[in-house]
N, C-alpha and C positions, 0 to 999 in steps of 0.2 A: 452456449454462453462462453464468454472469454475466460482465459486462464488468468487468475489474479494471485499475485504474491505480495505479501505485506510483511515487512520486517518490523518487529515490535520489541518492546520490553514490558515486563508486567506492571511496572509502576508509572507508566506513561498514560496520562489522561488523554492526550491527543491520539494515541494508539487505540484506546477504547472507543473514542468517538469515531474514528475512521472505520473501525470494524463495525460499529453500529450502523453507519451509513451504507456500507456494503451489505450487511445483513438485511437492511430494510429494502435494499434493491434486489434481494434474493440472489445475490452473487455468492458463489462458493469461492473460498480462497484458501491458499496455502499460507499459513502463518509461520514465520521463522523468528523465534525468540532469541534475540542476540545476547541476552543475559545468560540464558541457559546454554547457548552454543556460541561462545565468544569468537571462535574462528569464523563464524558466519558474519560477524561485524565487518571483518576485513573484506569479505566477498561483497557485502552491501556497499561499502565505501568504494570498492573498485567499480561496481556496477553503476554507481550514481556519480561517478567522476569527483569524488571527494566528499560527498555529504555524509556526515557521520551521526546525524540526529535521526531519531525514529518518530513517527513511522516513515518508512520509504515504501512506495507503492508502485507496483509494476502491473500493467494490464497487457496481456499477450506479449510480454517481453519489453514493452515500451515503458520507460520510466515516466510516471505522471507526477512524481513529487511526493510531498507529505500531506498532512491533514489539510492545510490551507489550500493547496492546489486541488485536492480532491473535492473540497467544498465549492471551489470556483467552478470546477467541471460540473458539478451537480447543479449549480445555479444557472449555468449557461445551457444545460440540457445535453452537453456533450458526454457526460458520464454514461447515460443511458445508451448512446450510440457506441461508445467504446466497450461497454459490457455486452452489447448484443453481437459484436463481431466474433467470428470464430476463426 
């Protein structure tokens, strides 16, 4: 299974929805709470070329975007392929 990293904050509904999608897929993920670890927000912004909103999702190091992009990947069937890669 792919290595998934998701940057989140606790009061973000889109973050909760994105995690729900990943859990439904059986994907384990590393969650980085940028509210509890503010320095990690700078890391996220650098990794996403300036995107400062959460969630921001990476699959095997590839930035796939936020909640809307994750849903689009799911709708197209590409999410299953990305999660299956090792």
